[in-house]
N, C-alpha and C positions, 0 to 999 in steps of 0.2 A: 505475536506471541503476548504468553499473560503468566500468571506463576499461578501453580497448583500448592496447595497449600495441604500436608501429611498431619494426620492425627495427632502428633507431635509439636505440631505447632510451626514447623519450620518448613517456610516459603522455595518452592523450585520453579525456577524461571523454564517455558516452555517453551517450543516455537514451533510452528509448524509453515508448511506451505506444500504446495500439489506439482508445481512443475517438474518436469525432469529435464537434463538438461539436451540443448538443443532440442527442446519439442515444447512450441508453443501451446500448441492445441491440447487442453486439457482432457479432452475426453479421447480422440484419437493416438495420440501422442505419448499419452502417461504409459511407460513402459516399467516402471518400477513394478516387481515381480512379488507375490506375497503366496509363495505354493505352502499348502496345506501340508501337517504334517502331524503327527499323535501329540497332541496338547498344544497346540497352537499353530503358529504360520512360520516359512522363514522368508526373509525380506532378501533383496538383491534388486540393486538400483543406487541411481545417484540424483538428487536436487540439488538445484543451484537458487540462487538468489534469495537467500534463506535468511530473514531479519532473527539476528542472537544465535547463529550461527557456532559460533565460537563461545558462544557464554550459557546456550542451555542445558541444562542437567538432561531434560528429554524433549523428545518431539514426536508432535503429529505427523504421523507419514501416510499418506496416501498411496496404496498402492493396487496393484489388480489383480485376480487370480488368472494363471497361466488358462489361454485359450478362447479367454473374453473379449470383447468389442465396445468400442466406444464407453457410454457412462456404465453399461452393464458389467458389474462384476468388480467394480471400483471401493474399498473398502478404508478406514480410515482406523491408525491403529497408533495407540500410546506407546511410542519404543527408547526406553532408557540410554543415554547416550556413553554412556561409562562402560562398555564392552570392546573388544578388542576387533571384533570386524565391523564396528561402526569408525569412519577418519571425516574427522569435520577440516576444516580450509577455508581460512581468510582467504577474500577478496577485496583488495586494496581500490575503494572508491573514491569519486571525488565532491562525495559530502555524506551527508549521516554518518559519518566516522564512527560515533561512539555503539550503534548499532550491532557491531559484529556481524557486518554481513557476508557469506559464504554459501558454501556448499560442504553436503555433508553425503557422504558415501557407504552406500548398505552392502556388505561381502557376506552372503547365508546368515543372518543376522536372525535370532530365533526369540519369536514374540510369543507370549502364551495366551491361551484362548481367553483369559478375564482381562487381556488391554486391548480388545477390542471396542471401537468408541462409535456409539450410534450403531446403528441396524445393518447387517452386512449385506455388503452390495447395493447399500444408497451413500455411500461416501462423498461421491462426487454432487450430487444432490442436495447434500446437507451442508456441503461448503459452499455450493453455489448460491445456498439462501443466506448465507453467512456477508458475502461479497454486498448483499442489497442493504447490511449494516456499516461495512467499513468502509465502502468508498464515498456516501456522506463523509461519514468519521475523518477521512483521511483529507477530504473539499475541506474539512472547517481547520484542519489542521494546518493547511499550507497556506490557509486565509488567516490563520493567526499570526503566523511568522510574516505574511506580508501588512497585516494590519498594524505590527509594530512599527515596521517599513516607515509604511505612511506616516504614522503620527511622528516620528524622529523627522522625518524631512519634511513635513510642516511645520515643529519648532524651528527647523532649521533656516528653513526658508522666512518667517519673519524674526529672525535674531540676526541673519548675515547680510552686510549691505553690499550692493552694489550699483554704480553709477548716480549714486548718492541717496538710496531710499533700497528698501530691503527686498528683497529677491521676490517676496510674495504679492509686492507692488509691480509686478511683471504678468501681465496674462500668459505669458508663456509658458510661465512656472507654475503659476496657481490654477490656472483651468487642469491643466495637466493632472494635476492632484486633484481637482474637484470631478474630474472622469473616472478617474481611477476609485475614489471614494464611490462614486455610485455606482460603477460596475462591480466592486468587492460588495458591497449591502445586495445586490439583486443574488448575486453569487451566494453568500450567506442566508438569505432566505431559503434558496433554491434549496439549499442543502438541510435546511430547518424541516422545511416541507415533508422529505425524502424521510427524514426521523420520525417523524408525525405519522405518519401516513402508515410506518412499519409499526410503530405504537399503535396506533387504532385497528391493525391486522388488516389494512388495506391494502389492494398492487402496490407494489411502489420499484418494480424492479427496473422498469424505466427513467422513474424519476432518479435514482441511487446511480445510473450511468451518468446521467447527466449533470449530477452531481461530485461525479468522478473526471470527466473528463474538462468540463470548463472551467471548475471554481481554481483551480493548479494554473490553468494560463492564464486568469486573473491573476491569482496571486505572483505568478512570474512576472508577468508584464508590470504591476505594480510595483515589486521589490526591484526593477530592473527602471522604472523612473526616479524609485526614490534614487538610485545608486549616481543618477545622472542629477538630481538637485545637490547633493553635496559634491560632487565636480570629482576631480582629482580623490581627494579623501573617499569618495562612496566607490573608489577600485582599491583602496587601503585593506591591506591585510589586516593590518588595527582597526578595523571597522564592521560589525558584525553584517552588515548587508551581505559581503560577499558569501558570506558562510550561509547565509537564509538564500538566496537564490542560487548556491550549488545542493544544497538542503532539498527543495523544493522541485527542482531539476528531478528530482529520484522518483516524485510522484506523479510524472506523464506518464512513467512506467511501471511501478509498483500496482499490484491490483487491478492491471488489464490499461491498454493504452486509450488513446482517445478512437483511435480508428476503430478498437475490440468494444469501447463505450458506444460508440454510432451503430454498430452492428448489432449490439443487444437493442438499443432504442428501437432501430428500423426494422428490428423482428416483433418486440411488441406492438409497432404499428401497423406494420402488412402482415406477419405470418412470417412463416418458416421461409418462404420463396424471398426473402429477403435477407435471408442466413445461408442461402448457397450460392 
């Protein structure tokens, strides 16, 4: 999601999403339809797993022209959500609660011609290009939560006494934290490199996919290790560790699961044969 600033200086929250209900394949499964009508289009369909679905004032909606298949005919439209034909509903989630996760249904919603975003029929290609930025960015976001957890665990291990000495004096504790610190450093630089490649206009689709599937796993495992260092306190709802763990879990799925990312990487390495 992002903020769109109007001429009067007011900023409006805008959400965007591609996936249709029960359609994980972005190209073949996209069933939301944009039917051409005089002056624009009429949209019909439902989008799911949308960040800020219940907070946004408008949405970037990806829909296809009737009769088209795969990526052909998919366009992006800016759709105001304050229309009676639009229904947004909240989805209760185990984490990331402030994001207002949910679904949006469009029932013959009119979209004027000047609300087309980008080139007509090229919406999916443009969205996939954005994934090459958002995937390493999400990886870094997960690592940020994990770094805070690691820092807290290290400080606690120094202060907490057990069997006459600090927890940090036990290699079962200190070595585990050292290992997670090492993995996090590697994962962080993986994300940085993907973003650097993007900034310098070099191919980076595979690196972006790597930055999406592995760093969130590293982050989740690091937070879990930090929870164990804190013992029963780590499992307490009063501690932030459990919230971070649940929040990071969301990004094992958001913007594509590890399996999808590995498919992307394999396709870059070996061509389309790896995607069949």
